[in-house]
N, C-alpha and C positions, 0 to 999 in steps of 0.2 A: 408634827413628826418630820424629821429630816434624815437624810442619809449621810454618809461619811462626808465631812467637809462642809456640813450645813446645808447641802443642797436640798431643796424641798422635794418631797415625793411627787412623782408625776405618773399619771395613769391614763391609759387609752381606753375608752368605753365604746362599745359598738352595739347599736340596736338596728336590727333588720327584721324585726318581728312581723311587720305587715308589708303587703305588696307595694303600699304607696308611701312608705315612711322609711328612709334611711337616714340614720344619724350616727355620727362619729364625733366624740369629743375628747379633747385633752383636759384633764381636770386634777385638782390637787387632792390630797388625802381627805380633806374636810369637805369636798365637793365643790370647791371654788372652780368656776369655769375658766379655763386658760385659752381654749380655741376650739372651734367646731366647724364641722362641714355637714351640710344636709343635701339630700338628693331625692329622686323619685323612684325610678326603676333601674334595671340593669344592675343588679347588686355587685356582681363579681368585678367587672372593670371599673365601676365606680368606687367600690371599697379600696381597690388598689390605688387609685388616684388620691382619694381622701386621705389614706394613711400616709401616702408619700408627702402630701401638702402639709399635713400636721407634723410630720416628723416622728421617727421611731427611736431616735437615740436618746438616751438618758431616761427611758421608761423603767419604772419599777414594777409595774403589774399591768395586766390587761383584764378588763371586765367585759363580758358578753351577756347579752340578754338571751335567756334560755327558753323562753316561751311562756304561755302558749302563744301560738301565732302562725304565720304562714310557713308551710313546710319547706319551701324553696328558699324564702328569705332567712329563716333560722339557720338552715344548713350553711348558707353562704357566710352569714356573719359568725357562726361559730367555727367554721373552718378557717376563716381569716384570722380570728383570735387565737385559736389553738396553733396554727402556723407561726404566728408572730411570737407567741409566748414560748414555743419550743425553740424557735431560732435565736431568741435573746436569752433564753434560760432564766426566764421570770415567771412568777405564778400567774395562773389564769383563775379568775373569780367569775361567778355567775350571779345573776339577779333576774327575777321573773319580770315578764313584760307588764303584769298587773301591778306589781309593786313600783316599777318605774312610773306607771301612770298615776298611781295614788300619790306619789311625791309631788305631783303638779298641784294638788289641792292646797288651799291656805293652811298655814300652820296651826291656826286656832281651831280648826274643824276636828271634833272628837272622833267622828266616824266618816268614812269615805267609801262610795261605791265606784270602783274603776271598771271602765269598759275598754276592751281592745277588739278592733275590727276581726271578725272571723269569715267574712264573706257570706254571700247568699242570704242577706238580710239578718245575719246573726252577729253575736258578739260573745267574747269571752268576758265573764264578770267575776269580780271578787270584791269582798267587803273588807275593809281595814279599819282598825282603831289605832289612834295615836296614844301610845303608853310609853312613859319614860323617856321621851325625846324619840322613840322609834316607832316603827309600824308593825302592827301585828295583824296577820290575817285571820279573819273570823270565819270558820267554816272551811269549805272547799271551794276551789275554783270551778266554774261550770260554764258550758256553752248555752246560750239563751238566744231566743228570737227577739229581736228588737221590738217587735210588736207587743210583746209581753212585759217589757220593762217599764215600771212605774217610776215616773220622775217625782222624787220626793223633796223633802227639804233637809239638807242641801241636795240639789240634783246630781246625778252621776257626772263623772268627769272622764274625758277621754283625751287621747293625743291624736285621734283620728277623726275625720269629718264623717260622723255617722248620721244616718237619717233618722234622728230622734229629737223632737221638738223639746227645747228647754235643757239639753245637755250642755255642760260646760266644756270648753275646749281649752286644754292646757298646753304649755310650751314644751315640746319634745326635747329641745336642747337643755334647758334648765333642769327638767325633770331627770334626764339621763345623768347630768353632772351631780345632782343632789342625791342619786342612788349610789355613788361611788362609796361613800363611807360605810354604808351598811354592807355592800358586797364585800368590801376589804375586811369587814369584821367576822366573815364567815371563813371557814377552812377553804383553801384553794381546791378547784375541781380536780379530779383525777384526768390526766391528759389521755390516758388510754381508756377506750370505752366511753368517751364523752357523748352524752345524748341530749336532744332537746325534749321539751315538754310539749305534747300535743293532747288536745281534748276533743272527744267526738261530740 
């Protein structure tokens, strides 16, 4: 898909769901990675710098990770995405941190368990099935203790370094870019009253 004059669609996606993972990518409508910046902590100053380095001119949409995840991190990322979408007059779309994580699993995997760091020895967990080229969540997301997570076949996947033997570690940059098409396929978020997802 292209905009007027044949220009390809360009999307800025922001993931600040955990305390130790900050990712901003510029991607095409089909999830092709155009550029990326990654960081560690200090979300707000880092986000401003990352967005400036990637450039915001010519953007057609913004995608933000809406949780579950770190309260402070999610607020920073969603505020940055909301401000950018409002300033440029472009739509803001959302995607869950668990779906982004599940995108890191191999395409041939029929079911995937995604884990996102929750702090204090816990994780947010979600099970996904690949159907019709997309991901479908099976059941509800939940907070679990890592000590109770069974490592099956295939083992769970995460974008965070969790203390769980046998877990697979995915690429957060590639996973965020790969999440862009599904995010754009959903209706834009309402800019008024935008809220993140938190789990107890």
